[in-house]
Structures are given as C-alpha cells and as structure tokens.
C-alpha positions in Angstrom: 99.3 -3.3 126.3 99.3 0.3 125.4 102.3 0.6 123.0 102.5 4.4 123.2 102.5 4.4 127.0 105.0 1.6 127.0 107.5 3.7 125.0 106.8 7.2 126.3 109.4 8.8 126.3 111.8 7.4 123.8 115.3 8.7 123.0 116.7 8.3 119.4 120.5 8.6 119.2 121.4 9.5 115.6 119.2 11.4 113.2 120.1 10.1 109.8 117.5 8.5 107.6 116.7 5.6 109.9 116.9 7.5 113.2 114.8 10.4 112.0 112.3 8.0 110.4 111.9 6.1 113.7 111.4 9.4 115.5 108.8 10.6 112.9 106.9 7.3 113.1 106.8 7.3 116.9 105.9 11.0 117.1 103.0 10.5 114.8 101.8 7.6 117.0 101.9 9.9 120.0 105.2 9.0 121.7 107.4 11.8 123.1 110.7 11.4 121.2 113.9 13.1 122.2 116.5 13.4 119.5 120.3 13.5 119.9 123.1 13.5 117.3 126.8 14.1 117.3 126.1 16.8 114.8 123.5 19.0 116.5 122.3 20.6 113.3 121.2 17.2 112.0 119.0 16.7 115.1 117.6 20.2 114.7 116.7 19.5 111.1 115.0 16.3 112.1 113.1 18.3 114.8 111.8 20.8 112.3 110.6 17.9 110.1 108.5 16.4 113.0 110.8 13.6 114.2 110.8 14.7 117.8 112.4 17.3 120.1 116.0 18.2 120.9 115.0 19.0 124.5 116.9 16.9 127.1 114.9 14.1 128.8 115.0 12.9 132.4 117.3 9.9 132.0 115.4 7.9 134.7 112.1 8.4 132.9 113.2 7.1 129.5 111.5 3.9 128.4 113.3 3.1 125.2 116.5 4.1 123.5 117.0 3.6 119.7 120.6 3.8 118.6 120.9 4.8 115.0 124.5 5.8 114.7 127.0 4.6 112.1 128.0 1.0 112.4 131.5 1.7 113.7 130.2 3.5 116.8 127.2 1.2 117.6 128.7 -0.8 120.4 130.2 2.3 122.2 126.9 4.3 121.9 124.8 1.3 123.0 127.0 0.8 126.1 126.8 4.5 127.0 123.0 4.4 126.6 122.7 1.4 129.0 124.7 3.4 131.5 122.9 6.7 131.1 119.3 5.5 130.9 119.0 3.0 133.7 115.3 2.1 133.2 115.2 2.0 129.4 115.3 -0.9 127.0 118.0 -0.2 124.4 117.9 -1.4 120.8 119.8 -0.4 117.6 118.9 -0.4 113.9 122.4 -1.4 112.6 122.7 -3.9 109.8 125.2 -6.2 111.5 124.4 -7.8 114.8 126.9 -10.5 115.8 130.0 -8.3 115.9 128.2 -5.6 118.0 126.9 -8.1 120.5 130.4 -9.6 120.9 131.9 -6.2 121.5 129.2 -5.4 124.1 129.8 -8.8 125.8 133.5 -8.0 126.0 132.7 -5.0 128.2 131.2 -7.1 130.9 128.0 -5.1 131.0 124.6 -6.5 132.0 122.9 -6.8 128.6 119.4 -7.8 129.9 118.1 -4.4 128.7 119.7 -4.6 125.2 118.1 -6.3 122.2 119.5 -5.7 118.7 117.2 -5.1 115.8 117.4 -4.2 112.1 114.6 -2.8 110.0 114.9 -3.9 106.4 114.1 -0.5 105.0 116.2 2.3 103.7 117.3 4.2 100.6 120.4 5.1 98.7 119.8 8.6 100.1 120.8 9.6 103.6 120.2 12.3 106.2 117.1 13.5 108.1 115.7 15.3 105.0 115.1 11.9 103.4 113.3 10.5 106.4 109.6 9.5 106.4 107.3 8.2 109.1 106.1 5.6 106.5 109.6 4.2 105.8 108.9 1.0 107.8 105.3 0.4 106.9 104.8 -3.3 105.9 108.6 -3.9 105.9 110.3 -6.7 107.8 112.1 -5.7 111.0 114.5 -8.3 112.2 115.1 -8.8 116.0 118.1 -10.8 117.3 117.5 -12.1 120.8 120.4 -13.3 123.0 120.5 -15.3 126.2 120.6 -12.4 128.6 117.7 -10.3 127.3 114.6 -10.0 129.4 111.0 -10.4 128.2 110.2 -6.8 129.3 112.9 -5.5 126.9 111.6 -7.7 124.1 108.1 -6.3 124.7 109.2 -2.7 124.3 111.1 -3.5 121.0 108.0 -5.3 119.7 106.0 -2.2 120.6 108.4 -0.1 118.6 108.0 -2.3 115.6 104.2 -2.2 115.8 104.1 1.5 116.1 106.4 1.9 113.1 104.0 -0.4 111.1 106.6 -3.1 110.4 106.6 -6.9 110.6 108.5 -8.6 113.4 110.8 -11.5 112.6 113.4 -13.2 114.9 116.8 -14.5 114.0 119.9 -15.4 116.0 122.6 -12.8 115.5 124.6 -15.3 113.4 121.5 -16.2 111.2 120.8 -12.5 110.7 124.3 -11.6 109.6 124.3 -14.6 107.1 120.9 -13.6 105.8 121.8 -9.9 105.2 125.1 -10.9 103.6 123.0 -12.9 101.0 120.1 -10.5 100.3 121.5 -7.1 101.1 125.2 -6.8 101.3 126.0 -9.0 98.3 123.6 -7.2 96.0 125.1 -3.9 97.1 128.6 -5.0 96.1 127.5 -6.6 92.8 125.8 -3.3 92.0 128.9 -1.4 92.9 131.1 -3.6 90.7 128.8 -3.1 87.8 128.8 0.6 88.2 132.6 0.6 88.6 132.8 -1.3 85.2 131.0 1.7 83.6 134.0 3.9 84.2 135.9 2.0 81.5 133.1 2.3 78.9 133.1 5.1 76.2 130.5 7.7 77.0 129.1 7.3 73.5 128.2 3.7 74.4 126.3 4.8 77.4 123.8 6.6 75.1 122.4 3.1 74.5 121.8 2.5 78.3 118.3 1.4 79.2 116.3 0.9 82.4 118.0 -2.4 83.0 121.4 -0.7 83.6 119.8 1.8 85.9 118.1 -0.9 87.9 121.3 -2.8 88.4 123.4 0.2 89.4 120.8 2.2 91.4 122.0 1.2 94.8 125.6 1.7 93.9 125.0 5.4 94.5 124.7 4.8 98.3 127.1 6.4 100.8 130.6 4.7 100.5 131.5 5.6 104.0 128.5 3.9 105.5 128.9 0.8 103.3 132.6 0.5 104.2 131.6 0.2 107.8 128.8 -2.3 107.1 131.1 -4.6 105.0 133.9 -4.4 107.6 131.4 -5.6 110.3 130.2 -8.6 108.3 133.3 -9.9 106.4 133.0 -13.5 107.7 129.5 -13.9 106.3 130.1 -11.9 103.1 133.3 -13.6 101.9 131.7 -17.0 101.0 128.9 -15.2 99.2 131.3 -13.3 97.0 133.4 -16.4 96.4 130.2 -18.2 95.2 129.4 -15.3 92.8 133.0 -15.6 91.5 132.5 -19.3 90.8 129.2 -18.5 88.9 131.0 -15.9 86.9 133.7 -18.3 86.0 131.0 -20.8 84.9 129.4 -18.2 82.7 132.8 -17.3 81.1 133.5 -21.0 80.4 130.0 -21.4 78.9 130.7 -18.8 76.2 132.9 -21.5 74.5 129.6 -23.4 73.7 126.8 -20.8 74.2 124.2 -22.8 72.3 124.3 -25.6 74.8 125.7 -24.2 78.0 124.3 -20.6 78.4 120.6 -21.3 78.6 120.7 -23.5 81.7 122.5 -20.6 83.5 119.9 -18.1 82.3 117.1 -20.4 83.4 118.6 -20.6 86.9 118.5 -16.8 87.0 114.8 -16.9 86.1 114.2 -19.5 88.8 116.1 -17.4 91.3 113.9 -14.4 90.7 110.9 -16.5 91.6 112.3 -17.2 95.0 111.9 -13.6 96.0 108.6 -13.1 97.9 105.9 -11.1 96.1 103.6 -8.5 97.5 102.9 -8.7 101.2 105.2 -11.8 101.4 103.0 -13.9 99.1 104.6 -16.2 96.6 106.0 -14.5 93.5 103.6 -14.2 90.6 104.2 -14.0 86.8 102.2 -10.8 86.0 101.1 -9.6 82.6 102.9 -6.4 81.4 101.8 -3.5 79.2 104.0 -0.6 78.2 102.2 2.7 77.6 103.8 5.7 76.0 103.5 9.0 78.1 104.1 12.5 76.7 106.5 14.5 78.9 103.9 17.1 79.8 102.4 18.3 83.0 99.4 16.2 84.2 100.0 13.3 81.7 100.9 10.8 84.3 98.0 11.7 86.6 95.6 11.4 83.7 97.1 8.0 82.8 96.5 6.7 86.3 92.9 8.0 86.3 92.3 6.1 83.1 93.8 2.9 84.5 91.6 3.3 87.6 88.5 3.7 85.4 89.4 0.3 83.9 88.7 -1.2 87.3 91.9 -3.3 87.4 94.4 -3.3 90.3 98.0 -2.3 89.3 100.4 -4.7 90.9 103.6 -2.9 90.0 104.9 -0.1 87.8 108.2 1.0 86.2 108.9 4.2 84.3 111.6 4.6 81.6 112.5 7.7 79.7 113.3 8.0 76.0 116.8 9.4 75.6 115.8 11.3 72.4 112.1 12.0 72.3 110.2 13.9 75.0 108.2 10.8 76.1 108.4 8.2 78.8 107.2 4.6 79.0 105.1 3.3 81.9 105.3 -0.5 82.3 102.3 -1.7 84.1 102.1 -5.1 85.8 98.6 -6.6 86.2 97.3 -10.1 86.9 97.6 -12.1 83.6 93.8 -12.4 83.1 93.4 -8.6 83.0 96.0 -7.7 80.3 93.5 -7.6 77.5 90.9 -5.5 79.2 93.5 -2.9 80.4 95.0 -2.8 76.9 91.6 -2.2 75.3 90.7 0.4 77.9 93.9 2.3 77.4 93.7 2.2 73.6 90.1 3.5 73.8 91.2 6.4 76.1 93.7 7.4 73.4 96.9 6.1 74.8 99.6 4.4 72.7 100.7 1.0 73.7 104.2 -0.1 72.6 
C-alpha cells in the first residue's frame, strides 16, 4: 500500500503543536495537507512553517481528517468532520478517548469512519511555532478501536502513524484512559503540586535549587487551560491514581517517626519504580555509568566537548546539562554503558576537560 496515495489529500483541523507537527510530517512525506483553525492566523503561521496550505480542499476528495483541537471541542469537531468529508477517515490526537467516543455515540452518527488516536509526544510549549515534523519519530502512537470502525479506516490511521515515524499500539478506549492517567496525567499534576509548593518558599532558599528541582517541575509550566480540559475529561481514571499517591505520602510522613528503619524501603521502591520505565527504543531499563564534565560558558565549548567524546569512540546513551548558579560554567552529565566509563574518563582528561 502506498501510504502517501492513501492519505492524499489530508485535512488537519487545529494548528497547535500537535496539529502543525502532523501537517509538517505529512507534507514532508509528500501528502497534500490542508490546514484549518478557528484562529486563521494560527493556520497561516503553520503554513509559512511548511505544515501545509490554508487553501480549501474539495470535501469529497479528502482521504483523512486529523482533528487536533482542544479537548473540550473534540467531539463536536469530529462530528462535523464526519458530516463535511463523506469519504474521509477521521481521527483525533486528543489525550482522552472514552469520553469523546461516548459523546459521539450519543449523537447517533455512523462512526465507522472514526478511529480515535493519541500520539505520546508533545512539549510544555504550545502553538505552531513549536511544531516539528520529527515530533513523533520513534514515539508511541496509541489507537483506540471500537466496534463500529472499519478496516479501511484503520488502514488510513496506520498509514498516518507510519508516515509520522511513530510506533503503533492499540488499546481499548478505557484501557487508554487508565494508562494515560497513570503515566501522563498523574505526573503532570504531581509536578504542578511541587511547583505550587515553591510559592511558599523564601526566594533566598531557591538559590540552592539544583537540576533535580528543575526536572520535577519542568512540565508544570504547561498550558493550564489545556490541562484543565484534559483533567476534566479523565476524572474517573485519574481520581484513584491521586488517592494512591495520597496514601503513599501519608506512609512517608508516618515513616519519619522512625526514619532509620522505615524510610529506606520506601526509597528502594522508588528506585525499583524507575526501573520499570522502558529504556531506549523500548528496551529494558539499564543502569548506565555516569560522568560529569565541567564546561566553560563560552561559544563552541559544548561542540568541542561532543567532538572529543566522539573521538573516544563510545556511544552516548543520555545527557543532562546543569548550570552553576555562581560560576560561568555548566556541567554535562554523560551516561554511557558501564564498561566504558573508564575509557571515556581517561579520554576526556587527556583532552583537557575537568571531571567533577
């Protein structure tokens, strides 16, 4: 099957980060993409960035419609797309599936051409300016089949996922909503609560903040309006997850009465939990070796450091950069396979870098 031919032309409704990224990925693959947005200027910005065209398509010729509107309007826009584009498969990229499907079923429409989907990709940033055709590469893209959907519709959604470079995985709508509550929505709220806690901390204390605090609170900077809608759409799955975290928090507070004997088991469970997260390319998590290299805050320093690491002939598995709050230096933490720590350390020292 020719995926480009199968999807040409495609309509993308909504040109925020996800919609514009879908448009950019399909356009790069050779699909004609027509962009539409309630705010015309957003669609025009996406157009200038290569995500498609704002020209109107022939509704009867459209092969696929991707709905990328805010969660609150998904069901209404999907329903309108089914009516307006009679020969198109319709999917959406919303983060909650069960509620949207129930709303659509309540309209009595034929849903054989609708198949919900959800790419597990994004950013704390929003809008078409943040879009990228590579946003979905090697990321999981969940699809949520229901009893009415046809195989022809499923084929077009699978073609979309392939052209965007993502990995297809299927869930029921209920399974999907439970999963995203656990691995996406709950972490977002925990990050928000931690960031909210900072509002009561003296600013002088924040001078001691390190990368750990930034890691925990990074996603708390996401759009509150969008997350309000996501949470409202998934309260049934999210509530028991929050209650479980509350129980764990109570357990930790009680453990402070006897920290010598009761805290470590909780900490160890945390370590065990991190090892449940899949590693690179979905492989089992690995305990890498880590080196921290001091980098001067000068032009070209980081590029030179990477060249020197490349000369060592060792693959970098992961990196993290921290900044000194006083000195004009940064610290690059490099993760490598445990057996290569010594040779990388020796190569960096020989090249004149300071390891900390």
